[in-house]
C-alpha distance (Angstrom), angle and dihedral (degrees) to the residues before:
residue distance angle dihedral
X1 . . .
X2 3.78 . .
X3 3.81 92.1 .
X4 3.79 91.7 50.2
X5 3.80 90.3 50.9
X6 3.82 91.3 52.4
X7 3.82 92.3 48.0
X8 3.80 92.4 50.0
X9 3.80 92.3 47.2
X10 3.82 92.3 49.4
X11 3.82 91.2 48.6
X12 3.81 88.9 47.8
X13 3.80 90.7 52.9
X14 3.81 91.6 48.3
X15 3.80 91.7 49.3
X16 3.81 90.5 49.1
X17 3.81 91.2 53.6
X18 3.82 92.0 45.8
X19 3.80 91.4 47.9
X20 3.79 91.3 51.4
X21 3.80 91.6 47.8
X22 3.81 94.7 49.5
X23 3.79 91.5 48.6
X24 3.80 92.5 50.0
X25 3.82 93.5 47.6
X26 3.80 93.5 54.6
X27 3.76 118.8 96.2
X28 3.77 116.7 -116.9
X29 3.78 121.6 -99.3
X30 3.80 90.7 -118.3
X31 3.83 94.8 53.4
X32 3.80 91.9 99.8
X33 3.79 93.3 51.2
X34 3.80 94.7 50.7
X35 3.79 92.6 49.7
X36 3.82 90.3 48.6
X37 3.80 91.9 52.5
X38 3.81 92.6 45.6
X39 3.79 90.7 50.3
X40 3.77 97.2 -119.6
X41 3.77 112.1 162.6
X42 3.77 119.2 -149.7
X43 3.74 124.8 -169.4
X44 3.78 120.1 -117.9
X45 3.80 92.1 -108.9
X46 3.80 93.3 51.9
X47 3.80 91.8 50.7
X48 3.79 92.6 48.8
X49 3.78 92.2 48.1
X50 3.77 94.2 52.1
X51 3.79 92.3 46.9
X52 3.76 92.7 53.0
X53 3.80 90.9 47.1
X54 3.79 91.0 47.5
X55 3.79 90.4 47.6
X56 3.81 91.2 51.1
X57 3.80 91.3 47.5
X58 3.81 91.3 48.8
X59 3.80 90.6 50.7
X60 3.81 91.4 47.1
X61 3.81 90.0 49.2
X62 3.79 91.1 54.5
X63 3.82 93.7 49.9
X64 3.80 95.0 43.3
X65 3.80 89.4 47.0
X66 3.79 90.4 52.3
X67 3.82 90.8 49.0
X68 3.82 89.5 49.0
X69 3.80 92.5 52.4
X70 3.81 93.3 46.9
X71 3.81 93.1 46.6
X72 3.80 91.5 47.2
X73 3.80 91.3 51.8
X74 3.81 90.5 47.3
X75 3.80 90.6 49.9
X76 3.80 91.4 50.0
X77 3.80 91.5 50.0
X78 3.80 92.3 47.5
X79 3.80 93.7 47.9
X80 3.79 93.8 49.2
X81 3.81 92.6 43.5
X82 3.79 93.1 56.6
X83 3.83 94.6 53.4
């Protein structure tokens, strides 16, 4: 039981770091508005590439967030069960 608790806690820590990294890498929701006001012109290919990357990062954030929540709940159950 102790080994399982350590494995779950290590996986929880890894998922927390990955979740933080994926959130920080994403562009902000207002990035398009600021570039429109500043007059920056992007080509069609550049816009499509960023949207697909942002879509992949958003999807990864959802899955990593779900894994983080599940692992945190498992860790809480394991810690309270061993008391």
